[in-house]
N, C-alpha and C positions, 0 to 999 in steps of 0.2 A: 250381591252388589251392596255396597255401603254408601248411603247418602250422607254428605257432610253438610251441616248447617253452621253458618258463620254468624253467631250472635255475640253479644257481650262486647269484649274489648276490641275485636277486629272490626265490628260494625261501628262502634263509637269512633275509632280512629279514622274510618272512612268518612263518617259524617263530619268530623272535625276538619278533615282535609278539604271537603267540599265547602264548608263554611269559610275557611281561610281564602280559598280561591275566589268565592263570591265576594267577600269583603274587599279583596285586592281589586277586583273588577269594578266594583262600585266606587271605590276610592279613586281609581285612575280615570273612570269616565266622568266623575264630578270635579276632578281637579281643576283649579282655576289658574290661569296663567299670570305670572308675576311680570309686571312691566319692566322691572329692573333687569330681567333676563332677555328682553326683546332687543334684537340687533336691527339697526336700520341700514338700508331699507329691508322691509319684510313684506312678503306677498299679502295683499289685502284680504283675499279670499281665505287664506290660511288663518289669519288672526281674528277675523270677524265671523267665521263659520259658526252658525247656530246661535248667534247673538243678535238680539233685537236692537236696532238703531235707527236714527233719523239722519238723513243726509242733507247737508246744506253747504253753502259757501262759507269758508272760514272768515271771521272778522279780521284775521291777521293779514290775509292776502286774497284777492279775488280769484287767483289761480290755484288756490289750496282748498281742498275739500275737507270739511269736518264731519266725522261720523260720530254723532253724539249718542252714547249708549243709554238705553232706557233704564238699565240697572248698572250703575257705576261699580258695583261690587262683583261684576263679571271678571274684573281684574283686581289684583292686589298691587301694592308697590312695597317692595321689601317685606312682604308678608303682612302688610297692614292695609286696612280698609277705611274708606272715608265718606261713605254714604250717610247723609244726615240732612236736615233742613230746619229753617226757621219757620214756625207756624204761619200759615196764610190767614190774613184777615182783610184782604182787599183784592179787587180785580187786577190791580197792577202788581200783584205778588211776583217777586223774583228772589227766592231764598233757598232753592234746592241745590245742593252741591252736585256737580256733574263732571263727567269725563268725556273728552273728545279725542278720538284717534285722528291724526292729520296726515293727508296725503293726496293721492289721486285715485283713478279707477283701478290701478294696478298695484301700487305700493303704498305702504304706510311708512312715513318718515319722521313721526314724532307723535306727541300727545299733549293735551292740555287738561289740567286738573284745576277746577274752580271751586273754591270753598267759601261759603257764606257763614259758616258756623265757627265760633271761636275755638271750641274744643278741638275740632279737627285741623283748624289753621295752626294752632300751636303744636299739635301732634305732628303735622307734616314738617314744619320747620325744624323741630328737634330730630326727627327721623333723618332728614337730609343732611343736617350737620353731623350726625353720628355716622351715616353711611358714606357720605361723600367727602368728609373731612373739611379742612380749612378751605373756605371759599376763594376763588380767584378775585372776586370783587364783593365788597360788603359795605354798603353805605346806608345811612339813615338811623332810625331809632324805632322804638315800639310803636310810635304813631304812624310811621311810614318807613318801610325798609326794602332795599333792593339787594338781593344776593344772587351771585352767578358762580357756577362751577362749570369747568370743562373736563370731561372725563371719558375716556375710551370712545372717541368719536361722537360724543353727545354733549350738547350744551344744555345746562339747566338754568333757567331764569325764574327766580321766585320773587314776586312782588306782593307785599302784604302791607295792611294798614288798618287803622281803626275805621269803623263804619257804623252806620245806623240803618237797620232794615226792619220794616214793619214796626217802627218805634222801639226796636230793641238794639242796644249797643252791642257791637260784635267786633270781631277781627276777621276781615275778608282777605283771602289769599288767592293768587293765581300763579300756578306753576306751568311753565312751558318747557318742554323737553323736545329738542330737535336734533336731527342729523347735522353734524357740523359742516357738511357740504352745502347746506342751505345758507350761504353767506349773506346774500342780500336780505333775505327774510330775517336772519338773526340780527343784522345791523339795524333794521327797522324796529325789531322787537326791543332793542336795547337803546334806542335813540334818546331816551330821557336820561340816560347815564353817560358817564365818561367812557364807559366800556365800549360804546359804539365807536368813538374815535380811535380807541386802541385797536379794535378789530379792523378798521379801515387801514390804519398804519401797518398792521401785521400783514394784511393781504397784499397791500401795495409793495411791501418790502420782502415778500415771500418768507416770512418768519413763522415758525412753529410755536404753538403754546408751550411745549415742553422746554424749549431753549429760550423763549422770550415771553415770560409770564407778564401779566398786567402790572405786578409790582415793580418790575424792572422799567417798564414803559413810564409808569407814574413817577418813579424816582428820576428818570431822565428829563421828563417834562417839567419837574419842579426843581 
């Protein structure tokens, strides 16, 4: 009887195969979800599973629940991350960027990204303009700007402006992304702009954004 021993090349190939499998497993298990790929509504338990968060009533609406993540880098947006903060030097400190998932006990229907840091605020604005293209609405300047997009069943509302936090001059930004079926909430969120009146007109006359964009409404009004 002859005993065969598999050393050398065959064992190396086996070890390499195991390393590849382990690497793929680690990569998949640590992969972070990209908010741009999330379709609304999505099941709450599916999206927040294994993530630390605090639950509270949203400042946008008392019937809306905000799940604020302890680590906003648990999610990316178009592959980019926005965690940062302005250094604390007082008891009234409020300068840490954060992410909230918005919905109820069953479903998530949107999210809010609030940025206190200038670098991340500028990064977010450039990213959205690149990925979402020409806005449906864009008013203001570097001091204060309101930009709105409607894409694929979602509305993106970006408000930004100059601010001073902890004695540091910065650019503060707030991005709200919602399921377009949340019409009342969206109208309230855009009430400081003319886009709110456009949405009311569109809903009343049963018009779709694809066939009746804000630019056409604005032209007719003026």
